[in-house]
C-alpha positions as MATLAB code, in Angstrom:
seq = 'MRDPQGIFSQVRQGSVPSTWRIFSKKRGMVGGFFSGTLNDPDPLLVFTPEGVIEYVNEKKPLAVIIFDDVSEIRLQVHASTMSDSMQVWLDVWLDLHYLNGQKVKWQSSSFKNNLQVIQSFIETYGVHKALHRKR';
ca = [
      14.871   28.860  -13.706;
      13.851   32.461  -13.234;
      15.541   33.742   -9.783;
      13.475   30.423   -7.343;
      13.161   33.913   -4.378;
      10.922   35.626   -7.014;
       8.990   31.983   -7.411;
       8.324   31.308   -3.332;
       7.699   35.465   -3.352;
       5.049   34.954   -6.236;
       3.356   31.760   -4.981;
       3.083   33.848   -1.111;
       1.357   36.847   -2.941;
      -1.059   34.369   -4.549;
      -0.611   35.152   -8.569;
       0.687   32.102   -9.805;
       0.044   30.855  -13.889;
      -2.223   28.074  -14.108;
       0.794   25.533  -15.568;
       2.293   25.757  -11.380;
       1.142   23.277   -9.218;
       1.427   23.485   -5.549;
       2.046   21.915   -2.285;
       1.535   23.980    0.944;
       0.700   22.660    4.792;
       0.220   24.570    8.339;
       2.560   24.230   10.328;
       2.784   22.415   13.479;
       2.410   24.532   16.887;
       4.198   21.916   18.740;
       6.981   20.921   16.284;
       6.997   25.081   15.260;
       7.596   25.719   18.412;
      10.287   23.423   19.629;
      12.384   23.789   15.999;
      11.850   27.480   16.680;
      10.251   28.046   12.650;
       6.854   28.393   15.198;
       6.587   32.305   12.966;
       7.924   30.750    9.861;
       5.429   30.762    6.509;
       4.360   27.626    5.958;
       5.910   24.539    4.062;
       6.114   25.383    0.227;
       6.540   22.780   -2.905;
       6.107   24.164   -5.793;
       6.669   23.168   -9.395;
       7.209   25.053  -12.323;
       7.371   24.240  -16.384;
      11.398   24.590  -15.236;
      11.991   22.855  -12.302;
      11.613   22.592   -8.088;
      11.354   24.522   -5.189;
      11.170   23.954   -2.062;
      10.536   25.676    1.256;
      10.946   24.225    4.740;
      11.706   27.183    7.326;
      14.002   30.230    8.346;
      16.704   27.634    8.530;
      16.953   26.078    5.432;
      17.803   27.361    1.526;
      15.380   27.312   -0.599;
      15.992   23.577   -2.406;
      15.841   24.040   -6.038;
      15.775   21.141   -8.688;
      16.249   22.188  -12.942;
      14.437   20.052  -15.087;
      18.049   21.011  -17.928;
      20.170   19.608  -15.057;
      18.962   15.998  -14.859;
      18.986   13.559  -17.332;
      16.624   11.390  -15.772;
      14.696   10.243  -12.889;
      13.811    6.055  -11.723;
      11.557    5.898   -8.926;
      12.735    4.613   -6.203;
       9.802    2.238   -3.098;
      10.833    0.445    0.175;
       7.993   -1.514    1.863;
       8.495   -2.960    5.385;
       6.423   -4.445    7.626;
       5.895   -6.118   11.513;
       6.088   -9.708   11.433;
       3.119   -9.497   13.417;
       1.209   -6.677   11.676;
      -0.685   -6.838    8.203;
       0.381   -2.934    7.626;
       2.890   -2.380    5.560;
       5.024    1.114    5.576;
       6.015    2.360    1.519;
       9.145    5.254    1.751;
       8.883    6.062   -1.661;
      11.646    8.698   -3.530;
      12.823    9.476   -6.691;
      16.525    9.277   -7.530;
      17.509   11.779   -9.971;
      20.692   11.657  -11.960;
      22.631   14.763  -13.315;
      24.257   15.149  -17.033;
      26.941   15.790  -14.854;
      27.022   12.614  -13.479;
      25.849   12.584  -10.293;
      22.817   10.699   -8.634;
      20.056   11.837   -6.153;
      17.544   11.027   -3.926;
      15.410   13.294   -3.787;
      12.840   13.600   -1.481;
      10.504   16.483    0.027;
      10.948   17.445    2.964;
       8.061   19.429    4.027;
       5.714   15.856    2.298;
       7.565   12.765    2.706;
       5.733    9.930    1.037;
       2.910   12.214   -0.307;
       2.687   10.139   -3.688;
       0.701   12.456   -4.852;
       3.994   15.289   -4.841;
       5.536   12.293   -6.827;
       3.496   11.505   -8.845;
       2.973   16.253   -9.869;
       7.438   15.433   -9.851;
       6.658   12.979  -12.446;
       4.169   14.263  -14.515;
       5.417   17.591  -14.943;
       9.532   16.479  -15.360;
       7.695   14.087  -18.064;
       6.233   17.291  -19.925;
       9.618   19.266  -19.425;
      11.412   17.366  -20.879;
       8.834   15.767  -23.945;
       8.903   20.102  -25.035;
      12.090   20.282  -24.550;
      13.504   17.012  -26.818;
      16.860   17.575  -28.733;
      15.697   16.923  -32.614;
];
């Protein structure tokens, strides 16, 4: 993947290729104040054809996933409910299996349980693997 910091800067400037998918949200005033991140740029999640980059705040490094390093992904869901309620809460994540044998649970820090984010990851990863399949 190209320079992740450069990709982050390019998104902040507003000039991105049409093949990128970007998720952003406004940082809350109260949460930003108490976490000391009020003056940080807003959280940002970028899907490129090569991988995923997530910016949470200045206190955390950019999270980078390079699709070439991943051998497979598996969608995982855990549902929970209260016995006296009809509501169900879903916890959704992806298990990333790396070529080196490592397995990592991936959930966006800023967009936890956002099904559009999970869908974008699956779609972008699928396109990458289809285009880079060894023949």
